[in-house]
C-alpha positions in Angstrom: 18.8 -20.6 6.1 15.1 -20.1 7.0 13.5 -16.6 6.6 11.5 -15.6 9.8 9.8 -12.5 7.8 6.2 -12.7 6.7 5.5 -13.6 2.9 5.2 -10.4 0.8 2.3 -9.7 -1.6 2.7 -7.7 -4.7 0.1 -4.3 -5.1 -0.1 -1.8 -7.6 -1.1 1.5 -6.3 -1.8 4.8 -8.2 -0.8 8.2 -6.2 -0.1 11.7 -7.1 3.0 12.4 -8.7 4.1 14.8 -5.9 3.6 12.3 -3.4 5.7 9.8 -5.2 8.4 12.1 -5.6 8.5 13.1 -1.8 8.6 9.4 -0.9 11.4 8.6 -3.6 13.2 11.5 -1.9 12.9 10.5 1.6 14.2 7.0 0.7 17.1 8.4 -1.0 18.1 10.6 1.7 18.0 7.2 3.9 14.4 8.0 5.6 13.3 4.6 4.8 15.0 1.4 3.2 12.9 1.6 0.1 9.7 3.0 -1.2 7.8 -0.6 -0.5 9.2 -0.2 3.0 7.9 3.2 3.5 4.1 2.4 2.0 4.0 -0.8 4.0 4.8 1.4 7.1 2.3 3.9 6.4 -0.4 1.3 5.7 0.5 -0.4 9.1 -0.1 3.1 10.7 -3.3 3.7 9.3 -4.6 0.3 10.0 -3.7 1.1 13.8 -5.5 4.2 13.7 -8.5 2.7 12.1 -8.4 -0.1 14.7 -8.1 2.8 17.5 -10.7 4.6 15.8 -13.3 1.5 16.0 -12.2 0.9 19.6 -13.0 4.6 20.6 -16.1 4.7 18.8 -17.4 1.6 20.3 -16.6 2.9 23.7 -18.2 6.2 23.0 -21.4 4.7 21.6 -21.7 2.5 24.6 -21.7 5.6 27.1 -24.0 7.5 24.9 -26.9 5.4 23.4 -26.0 2.6 20.9 -24.4 2.1 17.7 -24.3 4.4 14.7 -26.1 4.0 11.5 -24.1 2.7 8.3 -24.6 6.3 7.0 -23.3 8.0 10.4 -20.4 6.0 10.4 -19.7 6.9 6.8 -19.9 10.5 7.5 -17.7 10.2 10.7 -15.0 8.4 8.7 -15.3 11.2 6.0 -15.1 14.0 8.4 -12.1 12.3 10.2 -10.2 11.5 6.7 -10.6 15.4 6.1 -13.1 14.8 3.2 -16.2 16.5 5.0 -17.4 18.1 1.8 -17.9 14.7 0.0 
C-alpha cells in the first residue's frame, strides 16, 4: 500500500506547561487525534493568517503610498501578535 500523506519532519518545541496540559487534555477528550496533529493544525492556521496579513498589507500599501520599512513591518507584527510593549 502506498501512503498518500506528505512525509513528516520531527520538530522539538518548548511551550509553557499550562499550554501543554491544555493540549493534552483536549486530545484526551477527543478534540484532536494527537498532540502532533493539534500543533500541526495550529501552525497551518498561523501560516495562513500570516499569508493573509501579507496580502492585506500589500493591498493597503498599494493604496496608501508604498511599502513599509523593515522597522515598520516589525512593529506592525509585534502589535498584531499582542506584543506591542516589546
